C-alpha positions as CSV (number, residue, x, y, z in Angstrom):
1,M,0.0,0.0,0.0
2,Q,1.4,3.4,-0.9
3,V,1.6,6.0,1.9
4,D,1.5,9.7,1.1
5,L,2.5,11.4,4.3
6,F,4.5,14.5,5.3
7,E,3.5,15.1,8.9
8,R,5.9,14.9,11.8
9,A,6.6,11.4,13.2
10,P,5.5,10.2,16.6
11,P,8.0,10.2,19.4
12,A,11.3,8.5,18.6
13,S,10.9,5.9,21.3
14,V,8.2,4.3,19.2
15,F,10.8,3.5,16.7
16,V,13.7,2.2,18.8
17,A,13.4,-1.2,17.3
18,I,13.6,0.2,13.8
19,L,16.7,2.1,14.7
20,L,18.4,-0.9,16.1
21,A,17.4,-3.1,13.2
22,G,19.5,-1.5,10.5
23,S,22.1,-3.8,9.0
24,A,25.4,-2.8,7.5
25,S,24.2,-3.6,4.0
26,A,21.2,-1.3,4.5
27,Q,23.2,1.8,5.0
28,W,24.1,4.6,2.5
29,P,26.0,6.9,5.0
30,Q,27.5,9.5,2.6
31,W,27.7,10.7,-1.0
32,G,28.0,7.7,-3.3
33,G,27.4,5.1,-0.6
34,P,29.8,3.3,1.8
35,D,32.8,3.7,-0.5
36,R,31.8,6.8,-2.5
37,N,31.6,4.6,-5.7
38,F,27.9,4.4,-6.2
39,Q,27.9,0.6,-5.6
40,S,25.7,-1.3,-3.2
41,S,26.1,-4.7,-1.6
42,A,22.3,-5.2,-1.8
43,T,21.1,-8.5,-3.3
44,G,17.7,-10.0,-4.2
45,L,16.7,-7.2,-6.5
46,A,14.0,-7.9,-9.1
47,E,15.2,-8.8,-12.6
48,A,12.5,-6.7,-14.2
49,W,9.5,-4.5,-13.2
50,P,5.8,-4.7,-14.1
51,E,4.6,-2.1,-16.6
52,G,3.6,0.3,-13.9
53,G,7.1,0.1,-12.4
54,P,8.3,-1.2,-9.0
55,R,6.2,-0.9,-5.9
56,K,6.1,2.6,-4.5
57,M,6.3,2.5,-0.7
58,W,5.6,6.1,-0.1
59,E,6.0,9.6,-1.4
60,R,5.8,13.1,0.1
61,P,6.5,16.7,-0.8
62,L,10.0,18.1,-0.3
63,G,11.4,21.5,-1.2
64,A,13.9,22.2,-3.9
65,G,17.4,20.7,-3.6
66,Y,20.0,18.5,-5.3
67,S,21.3,17.1,-2.1
68,S,21.1,13.3,-2.3
69,I,19.7,11.1,0.4
70,V,21.7,9.5,3.2
71,A,20.3,6.3,4.8
72,D,21.3,5.3,8.3
73,G,19.7,3.2,11.0
74,G,16.0,3.7,9.9
75,L,16.5,7.4,9.2
76,L,17.0,9.3,6.0
77,F,18.8,12.6,5.8
78,T,18.9,15.3,3.1
79,M,18.7,19.1,2.6
80,Y,16.2,21.4,0.9
81,L,15.2,25.0,0.4
82,S,12.1,26.5,2.1
83,G,11.7,30.2,1.2
84,D,15.0,31.7,2.4
85,D,15.7,28.9,4.9
86,E,18.0,26.0,4.2
87,V,16.6,23.0,5.9
88,I,18.4,19.8,7.1
89,V,15.8,17.1,7.5
90,A,15.6,13.6,9.1
91,L,12.8,11.4,7.8
92,R,11.6,7.9,8.8
93,A,12.7,5.5,6.2
94,E,9.6,3.3,6.6
95,N,7.0,6.0,5.9
96,G,8.7,9.4,5.1
97,W,7.4,11.1,8.3
98,T,9.5,14.0,9.5
99,E,11.6,13.1,12.6
100,W,13.3,16.5,12.9
101,E,14.3,19.6,11.0
102,H,17.1,22.1,11.5
103,K,16.7,25.5,9.7
104,S,19.3,28.1,8.8
105,H,18.5,31.5,7.3
106,T,21.4,31.5,4.8
107,G,19.8,32.5,1.5
108,G,21.2,31.3,-1.7
109,G,19.9,28.5,-3.9
110,P,18.8,24.9,-3.5
111,P,21.4,23.0,-1.5
112,N,23.8,20.8,-3.6
113,S,25.9,19.0,-1.0
114,T,25.0,15.6,0.5
115,P,25.2,15.1,4.3
116,T,27.7,12.7,5.8
117,V,26.9,10.4,8.7
118,E,29.8,9.5,11.0
119,G,29.1,8.0,14.4
120,E,26.2,9.7,16.1
121,R,26.4,12.9,14.1
122,L,25.4,14.3,10.8
123,Y,27.7,16.7,8.9
124,T,26.4,19.1,6.3
125,L,27.7,21.8,4.0
126,G,25.1,24.4,2.8
127,F,24.8,26.2,-0.4
128,A,26.3,29.4,1.1
129,G,29.1,27.6,2.9
130,L,27.6,26.9,6.3
131,L,29.3,23.8,7.7
132,S,27.3,22.1,10.5
133,A,27.5,19.2,12.8
134,L,24.2,17.9,14.3
135,E,23.2,15.1,16.6
136,K,21.6,12.6,14.1
137,S,18.9,11.5,16.6
138,S,17.6,14.9,17.5
139,G,19.0,17.5,15.0
140,K,20.6,19.4,17.9
141,L,23.4,21.6,16.6
142,A,26.8,20.5,18.0
143,W,29.0,23.1,16.1
144,S,29.1,25.1,12.9
145,H,31.3,27.3,10.8
146,D,30.5,29.9,8.1
147,L,33.3,29.1,5.7
148,V,32.9,32.4,3.9
149,K,32.6,34.8,6.8
150,E,35.1,33.1,9.1
151,Y,37.8,31.9,6.7
152,G,37.3,33.9,3.5
153,A,36.4,30.8,1.5
154,K,35.4,31.6,-2.1
155,W,31.8,30.9,-3.0
156,P,31.7,28.8,-6.2
157,Q,29.5,30.2,-9.0
158,Y,26.8,27.6,-8.4
159,G,27.1,27.4,-4.6
160,F,29.0,25.0,-2.4
161,S,28.4,21.5,-3.7
162,A,31.1,19.1,-2.5
163,S,30.1,16.6,0.2
164,P,32.2,16.5,3.4
165,L,34.5,13.5,3.8
166,A,34.9,12.0,7.3
167,H,38.3,10.4,7.9
168,D,40.3,9.4,11.0
169,G,38.6,11.9,13.4
170,S,38.5,14.8,10.9
171,L,36.0,16.2,8.4
172,I,37.7,17.1,5.1
173,V,35.9,19.9,3.3
174,P,36.7,21.5,-0.1
175,A,36.2,25.2,0.6
176,G,38.0,27.2,-2.1
177,G,40.2,30.3,-2.1
178,A,43.8,31.2,-1.6
179,G,45.3,28.9,0.9
180,F,41.9,27.5,1.8
181,G,41.1,25.3,-1.1
182,V,40.7,22.3,1.3
183,A,40.3,22.4,5.1
184,A,39.9,19.8,7.8
185,F,38.0,20.2,11.0
186,A,37.9,18.0,14.1
187,L,34.7,15.9,14.1
188,A,34.3,16.2,17.9
189,D,34.4,20.0,18.3
190,G,34.8,21.6,14.9
191,K,38.3,22.9,15.6
192,L,40.2,23.8,12.4
193,L,43.0,21.3,12.0
194,W,44.5,22.5,8.8
195,H,43.9,24.4,5.5
196,A,45.9,24.3,2.4
197,Q,46.2,24.9,-1.4
198,D,44.9,27.5,-3.8
199,L,41.9,25.7,-5.3
200,E,38.7,27.2,-6.7
201,E,35.3,26.2,-8.2
202,I,35.2,22.8,-6.5
203,Y,32.0,20.9,-7.2
204,A,33.2,17.3,-7.1
205,S,33.3,15.5,-3.7
206,P,36.7,14.3,-2.5
207,V,37.6,10.7,-2.3
208,L,40.2,8.6,-0.5
209,I,42.7,6.5,-2.3
210,Q,45.6,4.3,-1.1
211,V,48.9,4.4,-3.1
212,E,51.1,1.5,-1.9
213,G,49.8,1.8,1.6
214,E,49.7,5.6,1.8
215,V,46.2,7.1,2.3
216,Q,45.6,10.2,0.2
217,V,42.6,12.5,-0.4
218,V,41.9,13.4,-4.0
219,V,40.2,16.7,-4.8
220,L,39.0,17.6,-8.3
221,A,38.8,21.4,-8.9
222,A,38.7,23.8,-11.8
223,Q,41.6,22.9,-14.2
224,R,43.4,20.8,-11.6
225,I,43.2,17.5,-9.7
226,V,45.4,17.1,-6.6
227,G,46.3,14.5,-4.0
228,L,46.8,15.7,-0.5
229,S,47.8,14.2,2.9
230,P,44.6,13.9,4.9
231,K,46.5,14.6,8.1
232,T,48.2,17.9,7.0
233,G,46.9,19.0,3.6
234,E,50.4,18.6,2.2
235,L,50.4,18.5,-1.6
236,L,51.5,15.0,-2.8
237,W,50.8,15.4,-6.5
238,D,49.2,17.9,-8.9
239,E,47.9,17.3,-12.4
240,P,46.5,20.0,-14.7
241,L,43.1,19.6,-16.4
242,E,41.2,21.6,-19.0
243,G,37.7,21.7,-17.5
244,E,36.5,24.7,-15.5
245,Q,33.5,23.0,-13.8
246,N,34.3,19.4,-13.1
247,I,31.5,17.8,-11.1
248,A,31.7,14.0,-11.5
249,T,33.4,12.1,-8.6
250,P,36.7,10.5,-9.7
251,V,36.6,6.7,-9.8
252,W,39.4,5.0,-7.8
253,C,40.2,1.4,-8.6
254,A,42.1,-1.2,-6.6
255,D,44.6,-1.8,-9.4
256,G,46.0,1.7,-9.0
257,L,43.9,3.5,-11.6
258,L,42.1,6.8,-11.0
259,C,39.6,7.6,-13.8
260,V,38.5,11.2,-14.2
261,T,35.5,11.8,-16.5
262,A,36.1,15.6,-16.8
263,W,35.4,18.0,-19.6
264,P,36.3,17.8,-22.5
265,G,37.3,14.1,-22.2
266,S,38.0,11.3,-19.7
267,I,41.5,10.6,-18.4
268,G,43.0,7.5,-16.8
269,F,45.9,8.0,-14.3
270,R,48.0,5.2,-12.9
271,F,49.7,5.6,-9.5
272,S,52.9,4.2,-8.0
273,K,55.6,5.2,-5.5
274,A,59.3,6.0,-6.3
275,D,61.8,7.2,-3.7
276,G,59.0,7.7,-1.2
277,K,57.0,10.0,-3.6
278,T,53.8,9.5,-5.5
279,K,54.3,9.0,-9.3
280,V,51.4,9.8,-11.5
281,E,51.2,8.6,-15.1
282,R,48.6,9.5,-17.7
283,V,47.9,6.2,-19.3
284,W,45.0,7.2,-21.6
285,K,42.7,10.0,-22.7
286,N,39.6,9.9,-24.8
287,E,37.0,12.4,-26.0
288,V,34.0,11.1,-23.9
289,P,33.2,13.6,-21.2
290,I,30.9,12.5,-18.3
291,P,31.4,15.7,-16.3
292,Q,28.2,15.9,-14.2
293,T,26.9,12.5,-13.4
294,T,28.0,9.3,-11.5
295,V,30.3,6.7,-13.0
296,V,30.6,3.1,-11.8
297,R,33.1,0.5,-12.5
298,A,32.3,-3.2,-12.9
299,G,35.2,-5.5,-13.9
300,D,37.4,-3.8,-16.4
301,Y,34.8,-1.3,-17.6
302,L,33.5,2.1,-16.5
303,Y,29.8,2.8,-17.1
304,G,28.3,6.2,-17.3
305,S,26.0,8.6,-19.1
306,T,26.7,11.7,-21.1
307,G,24.6,14.3,-22.8
308,D,24.3,16.2,-26.1
309,P,23.8,13.7,-27.5
310,A,22.7,11.6,-24.5
311,Y,23.8,7.9,-24.2
312,V,24.9,5.3,-21.8
313,T,28.4,4.2,-22.5
314,A,31.1,1.8,-21.5
315,I,34.8,2.7,-21.3
316,H,37.6,0.2,-20.8
317,A,39.2,1.4,-17.5
318,K,42.7,0.4,-18.4
319,T,42.9,1.7,-22.0
320,G,40.1,4.4,-22.3
321,E,38.7,2.6,-25.4
322,V,35.0,3.2,-25.8
323,A,33.3,-0.2,-26.0
324,W,29.8,1.0,-26.9
325,K,27.3,3.9,-26.8
326,E,23.6,3.3,-26.4
327,P,20.8,6.0,-26.6
328,G,17.5,5.7,-24.9
329,F,18.0,7.8,-21.7
330,S,18.7,11.5,-21.1
331,M,21.8,12.3,-19.2
332,A,21.6,10.1,-16.1
333,N,23.1,9.0,-12.8
334,L,24.0,5.3,-12.4
335,V,24.1,3.0,-9.4
336,L,25.5,-0.6,-9.5
337,A,24.0,-3.4,-7.3
338,D,23.3,-7.1,-7.5
339,G,24.8,-7.4,-11.0
340,K,22.4,-4.7,-12.3
341,I,22.6,-1.0,-13.3
342,L,20.0,1.5,-12.1
343,V,19.7,4.6,-14.3
344,L,17.9,7.7,-13.2
345,D,17.9,10.4,-16.0
346,V,17.3,14.1,-15.6
347,E,13.8,13.8,-17.1
348,G,12.8,11.6,-14.2
349,V,12.9,8.2,-15.9
350,L,14.2,5.3,-13.9
351,G,15.7,2.3,-15.7
352,L,17.0,-1.1,-14.9
353,G,19.3,-3.3,-16.9
354,T,22.5,-5.2,-17.1
355,V,25.8,-4.1,-18.7
356,G,28.9,-5.8,-20.0
357,P,31.7,-5.3,-22.5
358,D,29.3,-5.9,-25.4
359,A,26.1,-4.0,-24.6
360,W,23.7,-2.3,-22.3
361,K,20.6,-4.5,-21.9
362,P,17.7,-2.5,-20.4
363,S,14.9,-4.7,-18.9
364,S,12.5,-2.0,-17.5
365,R,11.9,1.7,-17.4
366,V,9.3,3.9,-15.8
367,S,8.8,7.7,-15.4
368,L,8.6,8.6,-11.7
369,L,9.8,12.2,-11.3
370,K,9.6,15.6,-13.0
371,P,12.4,17.0,-15.2
372,Q,15.5,18.4,-13.5
373,A,15.9,15.1,-11.5
374,F,19.6,15.6,-11.2
375,T,19.9,14.1,-7.7
376,A,21.7,10.7,-7.7
377,P,19.7,7.8,-6.4
378,T,20.2,6.2,-3.0
379,L,20.0,2.4,-2.5
380,A,19.7,1.0,1.0
381,D,19.2,-2.7,1.0
382,K,16.2,-3.1,-1.4
383,S,14.8,0.4,-0.9
384,L,15.6,3.0,-3.5
385,Y,15.1,6.7,-2.6
386,L,14.7,9.3,-5.3
387,R,13.9,13.1,-5.4
388,D,13.3,15.9,-7.8
389,L,12.8,19.6,-7.0
390,E,9.3,18.9,-5.5
391,K,9.1,15.5,-3.8
392,I,10.9,12.4,-2.5
393,I,9.8,8.9,-3.2
394,A,10.7,5.4,-1.8
395,I,10.6,2.4,-4.1
396,D,10.8,-1.3,-3.2
397,L,13.2,-3.0,-5.7
398,G,13.0,-6.5,-4.2
399,K,11.7,-9.5,-6.0
400,P,7.9,-9.8,-5.9
401,N,6.5,-12.3,-3.3
């Protein structure tokens, strides 16, 4: 039965059992899921959907925003715009009821950044650069910083967009500006730990990589991609790029490859160490840009979607060779799970299929959202959460009983 609710939830004590019941596989704690690669360990997904699409569990209104949805312990977290207020909201995963909201009168546009759950707190970065830490059970503010007013961070043209990265007791945040391109704050109390690099126009979320045992944080900015020490911000390597507004998250692979689908084409970097320093080699470049949407890797191939013209494509991760291009969807975000690809295009069409070196084989598609559905999907166990600029919906992707 579909539920269409948007009232506030009953007291949290009613749902203690739900909070305790969340399994590790059911969580999507940050941008891109557990490993920031848009892959889920969920199994038991349906091979195809009926003509009307998969079962809708609930839907409810939600204000404008491109912030994707975080799933943790029976709660969903995201951000939206309400008048001049930027709202951080916690919803009940089972029915969409509001558990709590935290409002900030910051102005600006619809929020872009996705919250990050770490421990018992939620960390968010607002459109205008307000960095906040809240208790995830209650929404109580633990600490906050205005990156622009306090530190002179440079406001990107389209607002702050990168999602904070929690690592080893710190929160790593692309800020932007002279000497403040990236900063790290203590998770516990918000103390500024370090700031470094002259980086601007940062829209892509940072990712962690490990180069022969050394953990590095990768930040993609305008015309540059850099590797930094997550402990100090020290520059470990720096590679020039052509694109001004690179948005897609770089894809790190266990075989030492970093694939960057920037404008005007995609690039493959291979990493190694020599004399204690990181060595970066450009091993391929092609003319296929996927600058705004998610890219996933399965086996030796990268799968993504580009626009103008729009198609789903496969790129060999080690050579950059394009295996195939298939039309049928507008520019789309992809998620990989249970041997299947989920595709949500900007027109609001959700698709399901399988991919391989030879072809994209769609099995189902259904229109669920309105155009400008740029927000990447969230998959927590068999539940898929989607939003556009007006509403949020929850879909059951499990096999029918």
